[in-house]
N, C-alpha and C positions, 0 to 999 in steps of 0.2 A: 502495499500500500503505500508506501513509502516514498520507494524508485519511482510512483505513478504521480502522487503529490507535490515532486520537487519537478518534474517538469512540465507538470498542467501549473505550475507558478509561473515557468517563462511565458507558459501560452497565455495565458489570461495578459500579466504584465506586456508584452509586447502587442495583442490586442488590442491593448486600455491605450497603448501610445501611440498609436496607428489610427485612435477613432478622436484623438483628440486631447482626450485629459492631460490636466498639469503632472510633470514627471513626477516631482517629487511626494506631492499626494498617492500619486498614482504606486510608487515605490513601494509605499509605507505602506498604504491601504493593503495593498496584496499580501503582502508579508504579514501583516495583522491577522488578515482574514485567514489564512493560510495556516499560520500558527496557533487558532482558535478551533481549525476544523482537525486540522494535526492532533491537538490536546486530545478535543472531543473522540478523535476516534484509537487514540492509545499509541501511535506514532511519531509522537513529536514533543520533547518534555519542556515545558512552559517554562522553568526557571533558565531557560537558556538568553530566553527574554531580559533576564537582569543583565547581562552581559552587554547591555547595549550603551549602558552609561558610560560603562568605562570606553567603550567606543567613542562616544561622543567627546568625551573630555580629552582622549586621546588624540580627535581630531582637532579642538581647538588649542591645544598645546601642544601642538605640532610645528618647531619654528621654521620648519620648511615649508607647508603653509601661508607664512605669512606672504612671502614673497607672493602669490595671486595679485592682492588688491593691491599690491605696489606696481607689480608690471600691467594691471589697470586701466591702473590711474597715471603712469607711464604714457603707456598708451594714447591715452584720453587726450592730455593734456598735450602731445605731439600733435594730434592731432588736430585739436580746436585748436592752436599754434600755428597754422597755415604753413607748416614744415612741405606736406605732398605736395599741397598746393605751387608753394617755390620748387620744389624739384620736378615737381612734372613738366613746370616751365623751363626750367632750364634746359633738361634734357631733351625736351620734344623741340629748341633753338636749335640744339648743339645736333643732331640727328636731325635733321629737318636736310629735302635732298638725295633723301638715301631709299634709294622703294624699302615701305617698313618698318622705317626710322622713327616714326611715333608709337607700331607696336613695341618696340623694341626696348624704347624709351618706359614706358607701359611697364616692361617686364621688370626692365633694369631700377626703376623706381621702386616696383611691390616688395624686390628683393631688399630693398635697402629700408624702404618701413616694417617689413618681416624683421629686421634684424635690431631696430629699433622703437617698434609698437606690437607687434605679436596679436594684433586684434583685426581681425578679418571684417567685421562688420565696418568697421571705422575705415579701415583700407579702400573695398573694391565699394562702397558709396563715395568717400573722395575721388577716386580716379574714375568712378562712370559721370558724376557731375562735373568733372572738370576734363575728360580726355575723352570721352565716349562723343559728344556735339562733336568735337573736333574732326573726331576720326569718320562720321559720317557725312561731314560738313562737303569734307576733300575725297571725296569718294570709297573711304574703306569697305568692306564688304559686312554688310551688319555681324553675319557668324563668327568673324574672325575675330573682329573687333569688342564683340561682347567676349567671346571666348577667352578671347587673353584678357580682357580687364577682371573676369571670375579669379581664371587659372592664376594670373600676379597675387590678387588679393588673397589668396587660402595660402602662400607661402609661407604667411605667418602664420603655421602651425607646425612647419616642419624646420623653419630655421630658427635656431637659436635669438634671443630667451620667449620661449614660448609657455605660454598658460596649460598646453595639452603637454607639456613634455614634463611641466613640474608635475601635474597627477599623475602623469606615467610611471614617473621614476619613485613618486612616492608611493604608488601603491604595487610598483615592482619590487619595491624594497624589502614592501611586507611579503610577498608573493615569493620570492631568494630564501628570504627568513624560515619560510614554513616549509621549500621546500629544503635547505638545508638540516633544519631539524629531522622534517621526515626520513631523509637518507642517512643520517649520523653522522654527518660532513658538517659540523660547527663550523670550519674552516671554508667551505666553497665558498664562489664569487659568489661578491652581492652587487648591489648594484644603485645608484646614485643619483638625482637629478642633474649634480656635476656632470655625469658619464654619460648621463644621456647627450646633453646638451653638446659636448666632444663630437658625441656617435653621429648625430643628425647634423653639425656642419658638412662635413664631404658630401652626402645624402642630398642636403638641402642647395647646394649648391652644381650639384649635378643635373637637378630636376630645371634649376635656372637655365642652365646650359642647355638641353634638351628644350624649353622652350621655346627660345635663344634659334639654337637651330630648325626647329620649327617655321617659327617665323622670316627666317631667313629662306628655306626651302619654298617656301609657298609666294614669297616676292619674288623668288627668279622661276618657279612654275608657272605663277598667273600674275602677273606684277600688278594687272589691273583690279589686281583682290584690294593692293595697298601700295597705291602712287606714293612718290615722295610727297613730302612739304613744297611747296613751292618758298623761293629762296625767303618770300618776305610777306608770308603769312600772316605775320603781329608785328607794325612797325614797334611791339615792343620787348621784343623777343629774341634784338641783336644781344647773342651775349659770349664770351672769350672766354677763353681755359681759362682764366683767372678768374673770375665772379663765379663761374660756375663752380670752381673751386673753394669761393669762398661761403657759398651754399652749401656745398657737402661738408663743408668744414664740420661745422658746428654735431648734425647727425652723427656722423661717422666717428665726431670725437667720442658721445656721449656711445654711440656703438662698443667704441676698443674699452670704454671703463666700464659699461657694463657686463660685456662679454669676455673680454683679456682677461680681467680682472678674475672670472670663475674658472678660464682655463689653466691660466697660469698658478693658477691654485691659492692665490692672495686673498680671496674673496669664497663667503659660500654664497649662494645663488642668492639667501634670504637679503645679506646683507649686500649681494652687485644690487637688488632689484629697490633696497633704500636710495642708493649712489643716482640710476638708473631715479627717480623718481624725483628725487629733489635735483635733478641736474634736467630732468625735462620741465619742473618749474622753474628755473632761470635761465632754459634759453627761451620757456614762452615768455617771461618778464621782460626779456631782452628783446622780443620782437615788439611787445607794447610799449614798452618805453626804452627805445636805444640813447638816449640822453643819461641813463644809467649804466651803459655797458661797462665804463671803467670800473663799477663795483661789483658789478659781477666777475667781469676777469679776475680781479682782485680776488674774489673768493672763492674760484676757479684753481688760481696760481698757488693760494693758502691750500687747499687740498692735494693738491701737486707734491708741494713743500712735505706738507706732513708725512706722505706715503714716503717720499726719497728719503727725510729723517728717521723714519722707522725703519728702512732698512738696510740703516750705515748706525742706528743705534741705540741704547737700550734705554727707552721711552716710559718706565716703570719707574713711578714717582714716588713708591712706597718702601723705595731701599733704606734701608740707615745706612750705606754709605752710600754716594753718587760723588763718581767722578767727574771732574770739572768739565770738562765734555761732555759728557751724557747731560748734566748741569743744565749748560748752556742751549745744549740741544732740545730739552724738555722747555723750556723758557719760548727756546721759539717754536716749538710744536701749538703752545700754549694763547701765544700771540695767533698763529694762524688759523689756528682750533678758533678764535673771537671774530677772528675776519672771516673766517667761512663760516658759522651760526651766524651773523651777521648780513650776508652777503643774500645767504638765502631763507633769512625772516623778511628782509626788505623785497625778495623773488615775489615771497607769497602776497606783500602786505600790496604791492603792485595789483596782484592777478585778481584780488578779492574788490581793490578796486576799480580792475576792469568787466568785474562778474565774473571774472572768467573758473576762477576757484570752486566756488560754490556749485556751479553747474557741474565741472569734472567731480568734485565730493558725492553731489548725486548722484553722477549713473556710477560712478562706481562701488556706492555704499549697494545702489541696485543688482550691479553684476556680482557683486562677491557673496548676497544672501541669497540670492537666485543657484551660485554653484554650488553653497554650500548647503545649504536646505538638499537639492539631492546627492550632495556627498554620504551625508542623513543617513538619508532615506534608501542607500542602494547599500550602505553598513546597515542597517537592518534589513533590507533583502539578502545580502548573500549571506547572514549571521541565520537564519531562517533557514533559506536553501541548504546550508552546513548543518543544522540539525537534521534533516531527511537525510543526511548521510548524501545528498546531491554530487557531492567533489566526488564523491568516492564513483560517483555513477558518469561523471564526467573522464573521471582516468581512467575507468572498466573500457568506455566507450573510444576513446583518442588512442587508447592502447590495443585496441582491438584492429585499430584500423591500417592498411598494410604499408609498410615502408615502414614503420616504426616512427620516428620522427619527422621526417619528412613528410609523410602521411597525413599523419598529425596538427603539421604547419601550415600546409596544405589547404586542408577544411578548415581548422580555423582562422587563414587568411583569408578565404569561399564566405567564410559566416557572416569574417566582419566590414568584407566588400557590401555584399547582397544587406546587408543592419546598415549599410552608409546611405540605401535607398528610403529607408523611410524612418529613421532615428538619427539624433544626436550625435556627433560625435562625446560630449560629456556622458551619456546615455550607455553608450558602449562601453565606453573606458569604465565607466562606476559599476556596471553592471555582468561585463560580460569577461574582461579585464582582470580580474580579482579570483576569478574560478579558475580561465585556461591557466592563467600564470604560474602558479605553483606547479600545476601538470608537465606543462610542458621544460619548464625548467628541471622538475626531478628528473622527464626523458633525455636530457643533455642539452638543453640548446639554451646558450650562449643569454643570460642575463641581459645585457646595452646589446645585442643585435636583435633580439626578440623586441624591445621597447624602441627601436628604431622601424624596423619591419612594422610592428604596429602602429608609429608616427605615420610612415608612408602612405599607409595602409587609409587612416583613421583621414585624412590629406583630402583622397574621393569622397567623403563625404557630406563637401563641403558642395560638389560639380554635380553630383550624381540628382537625376531627376528621380520622384517627382519633387522629394523634400530638401534638395538640395540649398543652400542659408544661402553662397553666394550668390547662386542662382535669383532666391525673393532678394538679396539686396539688391543689385544693380535690375531687378522690373520693379522696383520703388521708385528709381531714380532713371529711369533708363527713358527718352523721349515716346510719344505714342507712339511712331511706326514703326518703334524697335518690337518683334512679334515675340510673347514668351515659348514659342517655338523656336523662332531664332537663335535663342539667347540658350534653350536647349541644345538645339543642334549643332552650338558655338562651342559648350563644351565639352562635346565628344569626344575629336581630337586633344585635347589635355587629360581629359580621363585615362584615354590611352598611354598617351605619354608618363605619365603616373603610374600606373600598371607596368610600362618600360624600370621606369627605377626601381619598383619595387621587383619585378624580376634581377636586373643587375647586384642588388643587396643580397637577395636571395641565393642567387649564384659566387657571390664575393664577399660572403661576410665580415673580409679587411675595410671593405669600404665604411665601415661601421665600425668594428672595434680597432684599428687601428691607430685614431688620430686619441680617445682615450687609454690606448696603451703605454704612446710616447708619454701622453701628460699627468695623467695618474699613479 
């Protein structure tokens, strides 16, 4: 009976989700309903529900997950401060005169925004508003234009820092611990968010390369589908390499500060997210109040000075005996910290007066509360599922598939791909990954490689109809002459390119594991 109830739980949850019910309420409601039914039938120990309090406390006290609202704040602040608009304008002017140049610029800007914001909705909407009318005006094929914007916008899910990778890393850390415990190998390989950030960097850039190759191939085969922009398509678009570098410098510096600090090991993802949030606020304030840029630059210089001092001196001030050199370094670091804090405080004051800070904070709170409500409900769902012995059922099923780990991976990847047609990536992460993750790791899958495979696969959920969110975002801002069918058809080639990327990672695991092994 328990084996039947755990399968019915999945069927009921997926049926209600596809019917349009709220994700968090659906998962929690189905879990409680089946727990009660199982208790009445004598196949579920109702006392197991008492563990949900510990799970909620574990979620709320998890330092890694603090990075989620910080990255969301960072992405929203950069989107509201018109970074994307300036980048798109500059790139479009740089590539004008080249067939497919505007589509190339959209892809490159999408990659840059992915590495600095990681929010698909903001990226797709921004690029849809700015570039889609221009692409249509100058004769771009509607399907190519729509597909390029949607695909470039989804790069934020695979190129770090990404909210998807934060949740995947946290869940796979627990899955790896469970697999090591069940195998009796307590020193077995584990995975962290930093590992996934490093592991996804090469596959993410590889996807960017595949997109660019496809666009250039279309430009070569069908130049009428993506004609070059005329030299004077906008009188304000004249740009030199020097001015382009000035436009790119601030977001590039923020990317290096956030992602670089994680990859070289001087900051955890949460600490780097804090740096990114404050850096995005300073960048936004500098655009709203350019006259205060000397103060903001002083704050940035002070932060750099603290990092340099920390690498060369012992800055612990609680020691009984402090050498003179260390004492001077501590004093300089203290003054630098005051300057940095003053610049950050001034940035937040500017953003408050410009009515930007409140808007960003409200949206950050809304997105964060939604995500964590789903996470808590999914924890309850998996708790009840394991109470029915569902994990053993899944293990037995995957173990019985032909081909061992290869067969199991093919099945799980196909399942996640199909679920992406109907479910959001968060729903797939919170429902499927905690159940299949420990089993696949126990069967021999490298945790980092497994996480990267799942991340690349989940990216397709934004592009696969009927419920691809990137398609919905673009539909909301696209002109009336752009049909929903054209948007769907435009996304299909890019879904195929993502499948090619997934196949490359599957056949060559080193594309995912080489950089983490080198760095960590």
